[in-house]
N, CA, C and O of each residue as an XYZ file, in Angstrom:
452
protein
N    -138.586    -51.489   -180.659
C    -139.681    -51.684   -181.574
C    -139.706    -50.641   -182.676
O    -140.138    -50.941   -183.789
N    -139.263    -49.441   -182.404
C    -139.319    -48.378   -183.408
C    -138.573    -48.737   -184.683
O    -139.095    -48.473   -185.766
N    -137.346    -49.343   -184.617
C    -136.665    -49.700   -185.866
C    -137.465    -50.692   -186.698
O    -137.473    -50.598   -187.926
N    -138.136    -51.637   -186.056
C    -138.942    -52.596   -186.796
C    -140.080    -51.884   -187.515
O    -140.357    -52.169   -188.681
N    -140.736    -50.964   -186.825
C    -141.829    -50.199   -187.442
C    -141.313    -49.372   -188.604
O    -141.949    -49.316   -189.657
N    -140.157    -48.722   -188.425
C    -139.579    -47.908   -189.499
C    -139.232    -48.770   -190.697
O    -139.450    -48.362   -191.838
N    -138.694    -49.957   -190.452
C    -138.356    -50.868   -191.544
C    -139.610    -51.255   -192.317
O    -139.619    -51.232   -193.548
N    -140.653    -51.606   -191.600
C    -141.897    -52.004   -192.264
C    -142.461    -50.843   -193.074
O    -142.961    -51.040   -194.182
N    -142.384    -49.640   -192.527
C    -142.908    -48.479   -193.232
C    -142.119    -48.214   -194.499
O    -142.707    -47.973   -195.553
N    -140.795    -48.254   -194.414
C    -139.968    -47.997   -195.583
C    -140.168    -49.045   -196.661
O    -140.265    -48.714   -197.842
N    -140.231    -50.313   -196.259
C    -140.338    -51.363   -197.262
C    -141.691    -51.375   -197.951
O    -141.812    -51.864   -199.074
N    -142.700    -50.848   -197.294
C    -144.016    -50.855   -197.926
C    -144.328    -49.542   -198.628
O    -145.395    -49.405   -199.228
N    -143.413    -48.568   -198.565
C    -143.711    -47.261   -199.144
C    -143.110    -47.097   -200.529
O    -142.247    -46.243   -200.735
N    -143.554    -47.900   -201.472
C    -143.124    -47.702   -202.847
C    -142.172    -48.758   -203.367
O    -142.021    -48.901   -204.580
N    -141.526    -49.500   -202.483
C    -140.596    -50.516   -202.958
C    -141.116    -51.914   -202.653
O    -140.379    -52.896   -202.739
N    -142.381    -51.990   -202.300
C    -143.002    -53.288   -202.060
C    -142.999    -54.114   -203.337
O    -143.159    -55.333   -203.289
N    -142.815    -53.452   -204.489
C    -142.744    -54.165   -205.754
C    -141.590    -55.144   -205.797
O    -141.716    -56.221   -206.380
N    -140.453    -54.786   -205.184
C    -139.320    -55.703   -205.142
C    -139.659    -56.928   -204.301
O    -139.363    -58.056   -204.696
N    -140.274    -56.712   -203.153
C    -140.649    -57.845   -202.310
C    -141.683    -58.727   -203.019
O    -141.587    -59.953   -202.976
N    -142.656    -58.111   -203.660
C    -143.676    -58.880   -204.389
C    -143.046    -59.703   -205.508
O    -143.427    -60.853   -205.732
N    -142.078    -59.108   -206.212
C    -141.387    -59.834   -207.281
C    -140.639    -61.038   -206.710
O    -140.677    -62.123   -207.292
N    -139.965    -60.858   -205.587
C    -139.226    -61.966   -204.973
C    -140.175    -63.078   -204.525
O    -139.856    -64.257   -204.679
N    -141.319    -62.724   -203.981
C    -142.311    -63.725   -203.565
C    -142.812    -64.507   -204.783
O    -142.993    -65.723   -204.713
N    -143.035    -63.804   -205.900
C    -143.476    -64.477   -207.133
C    -142.382    -65.389   -207.677
O    -142.672    -66.465   -208.199
N    -141.127    -64.964   -207.556
C    -139.992    -65.788   -207.997
C    -139.930    -67.056   -207.145
O    -139.762    -68.156   -207.672
N    -140.064    -66.901   -205.848
C    -140.034    -68.054   -204.938
C    -141.140    -69.051   -205.277
O    -140.929    -70.262   -205.206
N    -142.307    -68.551   -205.641
C    -143.454    -69.420   -205.932
C    -143.188    -70.348   -207.116
O    -143.801    -71.412   -207.205
N    -142.300    -69.974   -208.015
C    -141.998    -70.791   -209.199
C    -140.866    -71.793   -208.947
O    -140.629    -72.681   -209.766
N    -140.175    -71.650   -207.823
C    -139.042    -72.531   -207.505
C    -139.440    -73.565   -206.465
O    -140.294    -73.320   -205.613
N    -138.808    -74.715   -206.552
C    -138.846    -75.675   -205.455
C    -137.393    -75.954   -205.097
O    -136.512    -75.935   -205.957
N    -137.162    -76.210   -203.836
C    -135.791    -76.427   -203.380
C    -135.765    -77.436   -202.256
O    -136.609    -77.421   -201.360
N    -134.789    -78.307   -202.321
C    -134.605    -79.269   -201.238
C    -133.506    -78.805   -200.292
O    -133.273    -79.433   -199.259
N    -132.820    -77.701   -200.637
C    -131.698    -77.237   -199.833
C    -132.126    -76.346   -198.678
O    -131.345    -76.131   -197.751
N    -133.340    -75.826   -198.708
C    -133.799    -74.940   -197.647
C    -133.402    -73.486   -197.844
O    -133.661    -72.651   -196.977
N    -132.768    -73.169   -198.986
C    -132.325    -71.798   -199.230
C    -133.479    -70.808   -199.199
O    -133.301    -69.661   -198.789
N    -134.642    -71.232   -199.619
C    -135.780    -70.326   -199.691
C    -136.492    -70.162   -198.337
O    -137.430    -69.372   -198.225
N    -136.056    -70.896   -197.321
C    -136.698    -70.796   -196.015
C    -136.616    -69.387   -195.431
O    -137.532    -68.951   -194.734
N    -135.521    -68.673   -195.712
C    -135.373    -67.316   -195.175
C    -136.264    -66.321   -195.904
O    -136.437    -65.190   -195.451
N    -136.833    -66.744   -197.039
C    -137.682    -65.858   -197.839
C    -139.086    -65.836   -197.258
O    -140.006    -66.428   -197.824
N    -139.252    -65.160   -196.139
C    -140.557    -65.024   -195.513
C    -140.655    -63.638   -194.891
O    -139.656    -62.929   -194.774
N    -141.835    -63.268   -194.502
C    -142.059    -61.907   -194.060
C    -141.665    -61.641   -192.610
O    -141.983    -60.581   -192.071
N    -140.975    -62.592   -191.968
C    -140.515    -62.347   -190.605
C    -139.270    -61.459   -190.590
O    -138.898    -60.923   -189.546
N    -138.624    -61.306   -191.756
C    -137.459    -60.426   -191.867
C    -137.571    -59.606   -193.150
O    -138.368    -59.922   -194.034
N    -136.780    -58.572   -193.239
C    -136.751    -57.748   -194.451
C    -136.243    -58.572   -195.621
O    -135.326    -59.378   -195.463
N    -136.830    -58.377   -196.789
C    -136.388    -59.122   -197.964
C    -134.933    -58.834   -198.304
O    -134.291    -59.639   -198.978
N    -134.404    -57.711   -197.856
C    -132.989    -57.407   -198.108
C    -132.056    -58.314   -197.312
O    -130.856    -58.358   -197.582
N    -132.593    -59.032   -196.339
C    -131.769    -59.968   -195.573
C    -132.013    -61.419   -195.977
O    -131.435    -62.334   -195.390
N    -132.867    -61.630   -196.979
C    -133.117    -62.990   -197.441
C    -131.857    -63.548   -198.102
O    -131.096    -62.815   -198.733
N    -131.653    -64.836   -197.950
C    -130.475    -65.491   -198.511
C    -130.424    -65.307   -200.024
O    -131.398    -65.563   -200.732
N    -129.265    -64.857   -200.502
C    -129.057    -64.679   -201.932
C    -129.497    -63.331   -202.473
O    -129.263    -63.036   -203.645
N    -130.129    -62.504   -201.646
C    -130.636    -61.199   -202.076
C    -129.698    -60.107   -201.570
O    -129.335    -60.088   -200.394
N    -129.308    -59.201   -202.461
C    -128.505    -58.048   -202.077
C    -129.247    -56.790   -202.496
O    -129.651    -56.645   -203.649
N    -129.420    -55.883   -201.541
C    -130.061    -54.606   -201.834
C    -129.004    -53.514   -201.967
O    -127.899    -53.623   -201.436
N    -129.366    -52.481   -202.678
C    -128.475    -51.359   -202.939
C    -128.141    -50.607   -201.657
O    -128.979    -50.475   -200.765
N    -126.917    -50.119   -201.575
C    -126.549    -49.269   -200.449
C    -127.129    -47.870   -200.629
O    -127.498    -47.205   -199.660
N    -127.202    -47.445   -201.862
C    -127.700    -46.097   -202.158
C    -129.232    -46.027   -202.119
O    -129.803    -45.089   -201.562
N    -129.876    -47.010   -202.704
C    -131.343    -47.108   -202.719
C    -131.704    -48.324   -201.870
O    -131.928    -49.416   -202.391
N    -131.755    -48.123   -200.585
C    -131.772    -49.202   -199.592
C    -132.755    -50.337   -199.809
O    -132.456    -51.464   -199.416
N    -133.877    -50.108   -200.396
C    -134.891    -51.151   -200.507
C    -135.000    -51.704   -201.912
O    -135.988    -52.358   -202.245
N    -134.002    -51.454   -202.738
C    -134.023    -51.946   -204.112
C    -133.040    -53.109   -204.266
O    -131.879    -53.010   -203.868
N    -133.515    -54.196   -204.841
C    -132.694    -55.394   -205.050
C    -131.775    -55.155   -206.243
O    -132.235    -54.837   -207.339
N    -130.459    -55.312   -206.014
C    -129.486    -55.112   -207.085
C    -128.806    -56.414   -207.505
O    -128.213    -56.482   -208.582
N    -128.888    -57.442   -206.669
C    -128.259    -58.721   -207.014
C    -129.072    -59.873   -206.433
O    -129.635    -59.786   -205.343
N    -129.107    -60.940   -207.199
C    -129.773    -62.166   -206.781
C    -128.836    -63.310   -207.125
O    -128.582    -63.580   -208.299
N    -128.319    -63.984   -206.099
C    -127.377    -65.080   -206.297
C    -127.916    -66.336   -205.619
O    -127.815    -66.498   -204.403
N    -128.480    -67.205   -206.420
C    -129.020    -68.468   -205.922
C    -128.342    -69.639   -206.623
O    -128.960    -70.677   -206.862
N    -127.077    -69.463   -206.946
C    -126.342    -70.516   -207.645
C    -126.129    -71.726   -206.732
O    -125.974    -71.594   -205.519
N    -126.126    -72.893   -207.346
C    -125.847    -74.165   -206.655
C    -126.744    -74.403   -205.444
O    -126.278    -74.876   -204.407
N    -128.018    -74.078   -205.573
C    -128.937    -74.224   -204.445
C    -129.949    -75.351   -204.624
O    -130.875    -75.486   -203.824
N    -129.780    -76.154   -205.664
C    -130.697    -77.265   -205.882
C    -132.104    -76.818   -206.245
O    -133.082    -77.498   -205.933
N    -132.200    -75.666   -206.908
C    -133.510    -75.145   -207.294
C    -134.021    -75.856   -208.540
O    -133.252    -76.182   -209.445
N    -135.313    -76.088   -208.573
C    -135.984    -76.628   -209.748
C    -137.179    -75.737   -210.023
O    -137.641    -75.009   -209.145
N    -137.676    -75.799   -211.250
C    -138.839    -75.005   -211.615
C    -138.516    -74.074   -212.759
O    -137.633    -74.350   -213.571
N    -139.235    -72.972   -212.818
C    -139.062    -72.007   -213.897
C    -138.778    -70.624   -213.308
O    -138.997    -70.378   -212.122
N    -138.291    -69.738   -214.159
C    -138.025    -68.366   -213.731
C    -139.291    -67.541   -213.963
O    -139.806    -67.472   -215.079
N    -139.771    -66.931   -212.914
C    -140.989    -66.123   -213.004
C    -140.731    -64.855   -213.820
O    -139.690    -64.218   -213.661
N    -141.672    -64.487   -214.692
C    -141.551    -63.216   -215.411
C    -141.482    -62.017   -214.469
O    -141.044    -60.938   -214.868
N    -141.914    -62.202   -213.215
C    -141.868    -61.121   -212.226
C    -140.445    -60.660   -211.945
O    -140.242    -59.591   -211.371
N    -139.462    -61.456   -212.342
C    -138.071    -61.054   -212.135
C    -137.773    -59.729   -212.854
O    -136.893    -58.974   -212.440
N    -138.508    -59.461   -213.919
C    -138.350    -58.205   -214.641
C    -138.800    -56.995   -213.834
O    -138.463    -55.862   -214.180
N    -139.554    -57.218   -212.766
C    -139.992    -56.124   -211.901
C    -138.906    -55.656   -210.947
O    -139.066    -54.641   -210.268
N    -137.804    -56.389   -210.893
C    -136.657    -55.957   -210.089
C    -135.846    -54.992   -210.952
O    -134.811    -55.361   -211.507
N    -136.320    -53.768   -211.057
C    -135.777    -52.811   -212.031
C    -134.372    -52.319   -211.697
O    -133.716    -51.728   -212.555
N    -133.894    -52.544   -210.481
C    -132.533    -52.164   -210.110
C    -131.577    -53.354   -210.199
O    -130.386    -53.205   -209.926
N    -132.079    -54.532   -210.578
C    -131.268    -55.745   -210.628
C    -130.133    -55.601   -211.639
O    -130.365    -55.303   -212.810
N    -128.908    -55.815   -211.172
C    -127.726    -55.701   -212.029
C    -126.957    -57.013   -212.136
O    -126.144    -57.186   -213.043
N    -127.213    -57.938   -211.210
C    -126.496    -59.209   -211.211
C    -127.476    -60.328   -210.872
O    -128.185    -60.263   -209.868
N    -127.506    -61.350   -211.719
C    -128.384    -62.493   -211.526
C    -127.585    -63.758   -211.742
O    -127.026    -63.964   -212.819
N    -127.521    -64.610   -210.732
C    -126.797    -65.872   -210.849
C    -127.719    -66.999   -210.386
O    -127.993    -67.159   -209.197
N    -128.180    -67.763   -211.356
C    -129.022    -68.933   -211.086
C    -128.346    -70.206   -211.598
O    -129.004    -71.226   -211.807
N    -127.046    -70.139   -211.795
C    -126.318    -71.262   -212.382
C    -126.310    -72.480   -211.454
O    -126.520    -72.379   -210.246
N    -126.063    -73.608   -212.064
C    -125.944    -74.899   -211.382
C    -127.190    -75.218   -210.559
O    -127.103    -75.581   -209.385
N    -128.330    -75.079   -211.190
C    -129.630    -75.490   -210.673
C    -130.308    -76.273   -211.790
O    -129.750    -76.387   -212.881
N    -131.473    -76.804   -211.549
C    -132.177    -77.549   -212.596
C    -133.449    -76.813   -213.010
O    -134.556    -77.342   -212.907
N    -133.262    -75.592   -213.476
C    -134.383    -74.780   -213.942
C    -134.722    -75.173   -215.369
O    -133.856    -75.607   -216.129
N    -135.996    -75.014   -215.726
C    -136.472    -75.393   -217.049
C    -137.271    -74.253   -217.656
O    -137.623    -73.292   -216.971
N    -137.552    -74.369   -218.934
C    -138.397    -73.386   -219.604
C    -137.580    -72.297   -220.259
O    -136.368    -72.420   -220.438
N    -138.271    -71.228   -220.611
C    -137.608    -70.127   -221.293
C    -137.224    -69.034   -220.309
O    -137.839    -68.865   -219.256
N    -136.190    -68.303   -220.686
C    -135.809    -67.125   -219.916
C    -136.847    -66.048   -220.228
O    -137.074    -65.730   -221.395
N    -137.472    -65.492   -219.205
C    -138.515    -64.492   -219.462
C    -137.983    -63.310   -220.274
O    -136.886    -62.823   -219.999
N    -138.730    -62.849   -221.255
C    -138.310    -61.705   -222.065
C    -138.023    -60.466   -221.216
O    -137.259    -59.595   -221.632
N    -138.626    -60.384   -220.037
C    -138.423    -59.218   -219.177
C    -136.983    -59.091   -218.684
O    -136.595    -58.029   -218.196
N    -136.179    -60.159   -218.803
C    -134.768    -60.064   -218.389
C    -133.799    -60.343   -219.526
O    -132.585    -60.259   -219.340
N    -134.318    -60.671   -220.691
C    -133.441    -60.955   -221.822
C    -133.550    -59.879   -222.875
O    -134.383    -58.979   -222.770
N    -132.700    -59.971   -223.901
C    -132.814    -59.004   -224.996
C    -134.181    -59.112   -225.649
O    -134.703    -60.215   -225.810
N    -134.766    -57.986   -226.024
C    -136.094    -58.025   -226.624
C    -136.080    -58.789   -227.939
O    -135.160    -58.681   -228.750
N    -137.118    -59.546   -228.105
C    -137.266    -60.325   -229.321
C    -136.539    -61.648   -229.296
O    -136.728    -62.471   -230.192
N    -135.714    -61.873   -228.296
C    -134.951    -63.118   -228.230
C    -135.744    -64.170   -227.467
O    -136.342    -63.877   -226.431
N    -135.746    -65.369   -227.970
C    -136.360    -66.472   -227.277
C    -135.242    -67.451   -226.933
O    -134.653    -68.080   -227.813
N    -134.966    -67.565   -225.648
C    -133.894    -68.446   -225.210
C    -134.445    -69.454   -224.223
O    -135.236    -69.120   -223.341
N    -134.020    -70.668   -224.386
C    -134.476    -71.725   -223.475
C    -133.374    -72.045   -222.501
O    -132.190    -71.911   -222.810
N    -133.783    -72.477   -221.298
C    -132.831    -72.956   -220.300
C    -132.494    -74.394   -220.642
O    -133.352    -75.153   -221.091
N    -131.255    -74.759   -220.430
C    -130.859    -76.141   -220.687
C    -130.445    -76.833   -219.417
O    -130.079    -78.008   -219.447
């Protein structure tokens, strides 16, 4: 039980912002593939499907790969709260709307096609 308690303590001590951002991202997506089923609080967000956390900064999300997962919806602006994110792959899904300015070049307005 101690490792579970330590995990909960570490994840809630300052890096809960990454988990909150991922929950907000999930809320904007719908999926028929079940990929988002692992995105729940029964496990650490670093073990959620498609999520990679840093080895150096253990509770920081550095990559998000949800390509070819049958996702629909829009990209939440909360994705910009993943401040350690270095790789994002949402290709081959049916996302709509604009790419949030929080992840694109400032001043650029780009639409998803």
